[in-house]
C-alpha positions, -999 to +999 in steps of 0.1 A: +333+547+060+324+584+056+325+580+018+302+550+020+278+569+043+278+600+020+272+578-010+242+561+007+228+595+017+233+609-018+216+578-032+187+582-008+183+619-017+183+610-054+157+583-050+135+606-029+137+634-056+129+608-083+098+597-064+088+633-058+093+642-094+073+611-106+045+620-082+043+656-095+044+643-131+016+619-124-007+646-111+002+668-141-007+639-163-040+635-144-048+672-150-043+668-187-064+636-189-092+653-169-091+684-191-096+662-222-124+643-204-141+675-192-142+688-227-159+657-240-184+655-211-192+692-214-201+687-250-228+662-241-249+688-223-236+722-234-255+718-266-289+712-249-295+749-238-284+761-273-309+740-293-335+767-297-309+791-311-294+764-334-329+756-347-336+793-354-302+799-370-299+769-392-336+761-399-338+727-382-373+712-382-387+701-348-383+665-356-347+667-368-335+690-340-330+661-316-303+647-340-280+676-330-277+656-297-282+621-311-256+624-339-231+628-311-245+600-288-247+572-314-211+570-324-200+579-289-218+550-273-210+526-301-172+531-303-162+532-266-156+495-263-136+492-295-115+524-287-108+511-252-094+478-266-074+497-293-058+516-264-046+483-249-032+472-282-015+502-297-010+524-266-035+545-247-015+577-251-017+574-289-054+567-288-060+596-263-042+622-284-057+609-317-092+613-301-084+648-290-073+657-325-105+644-341-127+660-314-110+694-317-112+694-356-148+684-355-156+711-330-142+737-354-164+723-382-195+724-359-188+760-351-186+771-387-216+750-399-240+769-421-267+743-426-282+713-407-264+686-428-229+700-421-236+704-384-250+668-380-221+653-400-196+673-378-214+662-346-211+626-357-173+630-362-172+648-329-188+618-312-161+595-327-134+618-313-152+619-279-154+581-277-118+576-286-106+602-260-130+590-233-125+553-237-089+551-224-090+579-198-100+559-168-076+531-177-047+556-179-057+571-145-056+536-129-022+529-145-008+562-134-018+556-097-012+520-088-012+527-050-047+525-035-047+557-015-034+578-044-057+559-068-087+568-047-078+605-049-072+603-086-105+585-093-122+611-071-109+638-094-119+618-125-154+611-111-159+648-103-151+657-139-174+629-151-204+638-130-201+676-125-191+683-161-227+678-172-241+704-149-213+728-157-221+723-194-256+737-188-242+768-172-215+773-198-239+767-227-264+792-214-237+818-208-220+814-242-253+813-261-268+843-245-237+865-244-221+856-278-237+830-300-243+792-302-212+789-324-190+795-294-202+764-276-181+746-302-153+771-308-144+771-271-132+734-275-106+743-301-079+761-280-086+737-251-082+707-273-050+720-289-034+728-255-045+695-240-031+675-269+003+693-268+005+688-230-005+652-233+024+646-257+047+661-232+036+647-198+021+613-207+046+584-209+050+567-243+031+534-245+035+507-271+006+485-261+004+448-265+005+449-302-022+444-328-012+408-332-024+402-296-060+411-303-068+422-338-103+408-339-117+429-367-149+409-370-156+412-333-149+450-335-174+453-364-200+432-345-198+451-312-196+486-327-226+479-350-245+464-321-238+493-297-245+520-323-277+503-334-287+499-297-282+536-290-300+546-322-329+524-314-333+538-279-330+574-288-355+570-317-382+556-294-393+591-287-404+593-324-416+558-330-426+544-296-414+512-279-438+488-295-434+500-331-421+479-359-392+503-362-381+498-326-387+461-325-369+454-358-338+475-350-338+463-314-338+427-326-310+434-350-289+450-323-295+421-299-286+396-326-253+414-333-245+415-296-252+378-292-230+370-322-202+392-307-203+374-273-203+340-291-172+351-311-154+363-281-158+329-264-140+312-293-117+339-308-079+333-302-074+370-296-108+383-284-115+420-285-133+417-251-118+389-230-147+373-212-124+368-182-131+404-173-167+394-163-155+366-139-153+392-112-187+396-096-178+431-085-170+442-120-202+428-135-224+442-107-207+476-108-214+479-146-251+470-140-253+495-112-237+522-133-263+518-161-292+519-136-278+548-116-271+569-147-305+561-162-321+574-130-299+604-127-305+614-163-341+621-154-327+648-131-302+662-156-326+665-185-361+669-169-351+692-140-338+716-166-372+715-184-390+720-151-369+750-142-374+766-177-410+756-186-426+757-152-406+781-131-397+803-160-359+803-156-337+815-185-306+796-197-282+812-174-304+809-143-311+773-152-274+766-152-270+784-119-300+765-105-283+731-113-248+743-102-252+733-065-252+697-076-217+702-092-205+719-060-217+690-038-202+665-062-169+683-062-168+686-024-174+648-020-154+635-050-124+656-044-123+655-006-142+631+015-150+602-008-114+591-015-107+590+023-138+571+030-131+546+002-096+541+014-108+535+050-141+516+046-139+502+011-159+513-020-190+492-013-195+508+021-194+542+005-214+533-026-246+521-007-252+554+012-245+573-020-272+554-039-296+558-010-292+596-012-296+597-049-329+577-047-341+600-019-332+631-039-351+619-070-381+609-049-381+645-034-381+659-070-411+636-076-431+659-053-423+693-068-455+713-073-465+733-104-463+766-084-432+756-066-403+776-053-367+768-062-354+774-026-382+755-009-389+726-034-359+721-057-328+730-038-335+706-009-337+677-034-306+688-053-283+686-023-287+649-016-284+642-053-250+659-054-238+644-022-250+609-032-234+611-067-202+624-052-201+593-030-213+568-055-194+577-087-158+572-073-169+540-056-183+526-087-152+535-108-130+518-082-151+486-082-154+485-120-116+487-123-108+465-094-101+434-114-085+451-144-049+441-153-026+467-169-032+448-202-070+451-199-074+485-183-083+501-216-112+477-223-124+479-187-124+517-190-143+515-223-169+491-207-174+515-178-180+544-201-202+523-224-225+514-196-228+551-187-238+560-223-262+531-226-278+541-193-280+578-203-296+569-237-320+545-221-329+568-192-335+598-215-356+578-240-378+559-214-383+587-188-389+615-213-413+593-233-433+585-201-432+621-190-445+633-223-472+607-225-485+615-191-484+652-198-503+648-231-530+627-213-535+653-187-537+681-213-564+661-231-583+660-198-582+698-196-553+703-171-533+735-173-500+734-191-480+740-160-497+713-139-496+688-168-459+693-174-451+691-137-471+658-133-451+644-162-418+654-147-429+640-113-436+606-128-402+605-145-384+615-113-402+588-093-394+561-119-358+574-118-358+570-081-370+534-086-342+526-110-316+538-084-334+518-057-329+487-079-292+496-082-290+499-044-306+464-040-281+450-065-252+466-047-263+454-013-268+418-025-241+413-051-211+436-043-182+427-021-154+450-010-122+440-028-100+416-008-064+423+000-054+400-028-074+422-053-059+454-041-031+471-062+002+453-059+019+487-059+007+493-023+037+473-011+063+500-017+064+534-033+087+536-062+093+561-090+067+547-114+075+548-151+041+563-158+053+597-169+083+611-186 
């Protein structure tokens, strides 16, 4: 009897240690995934503050300088969906590490670039690597943490990296550019990328995927990648050609035609690249729409608030980054602490709606900043609700968007979520900056001072951004439902030593 009891106790201890070891390994894997994702997100904004230095150093023209950013955005937005599906088919670990390798190598090439052509080509390759890395990350996070309480915490960490990384990039870009040179905004990725790839090989579990024979829709991949890349290109080029130009209308029509052809093919293909069953969930479809609208509105803050601080209030690069940094702090405090607990207790929808309300209020407050404004009096009070709101909204949206994803489809669901973020960013930047510039030019023609004309343009963009988030709020209030018990992760039933890590 004693031997049996001792055996049972020993077995219990071993199971407890296995569960504890698996839990520790999962969080280590999350740290590696978020490190790779942070590097990709940082690169989307870290370049912005270095553009004047890059232009002076390499001799970019004013019209071509924007392509330092666009050459990254076009492949990034276009390849997310395809990369996400490839992760489901050949294994998300393989895709993640391959993306890190491409991104890291391209970063090195960006840093040593000696002319505009080399930098733009390297940025394009860097965008490919960023898309491949980013597309599968959220799907891997969801797979690593099948229990809802732990998943909420993990998604909170992921959401913090997603949302705060952009603001951190502004600070890091300004510091590196002013203290060393613009080359180091790219060189800094190299050691981080190498370490992240080596650690990913060690801590992420091997995955074989469903197999290419389960979904090798090459025609569908070509259609959707072409459609998305053409869409992003069309949107970002509206700043040069305008929305009603023949260039915009022709390329936009071509992108829409390719997208319709892709959807038609997915409805009939035996192994579709994007199974349309993913959209049967009203929560998933609504969450993706809300994501695009919210990010489009928030991008008016991330891009135009920087311009307001620099061109109107006279901040330099480092002080601009510091000025935006309270948003990152607020996002971190909510995403890493309070949001996961609130989502676990009240559901993602109940947390999302107040978050969207705060974002809309913050943008509306920025819509009232004066030309002779003060950062402490006029800007900071608007930034705090933005940070708090985004810290509440982003984890909730990620939870809703992934709520109906099966393990076999988590890669494509992750890719769709990130695709909508990129489409929203490109659309928000193109529309809001175009409207701001047009309003500013009209006021300058009427004799207004530069500061007042610029401020009025930014105010208009912030108000429109607030309106976009208000539409997202309306969509969430009328179309979203909190996941039912049947839709919650099955792993909530009993904790086991998941085979998610080595």
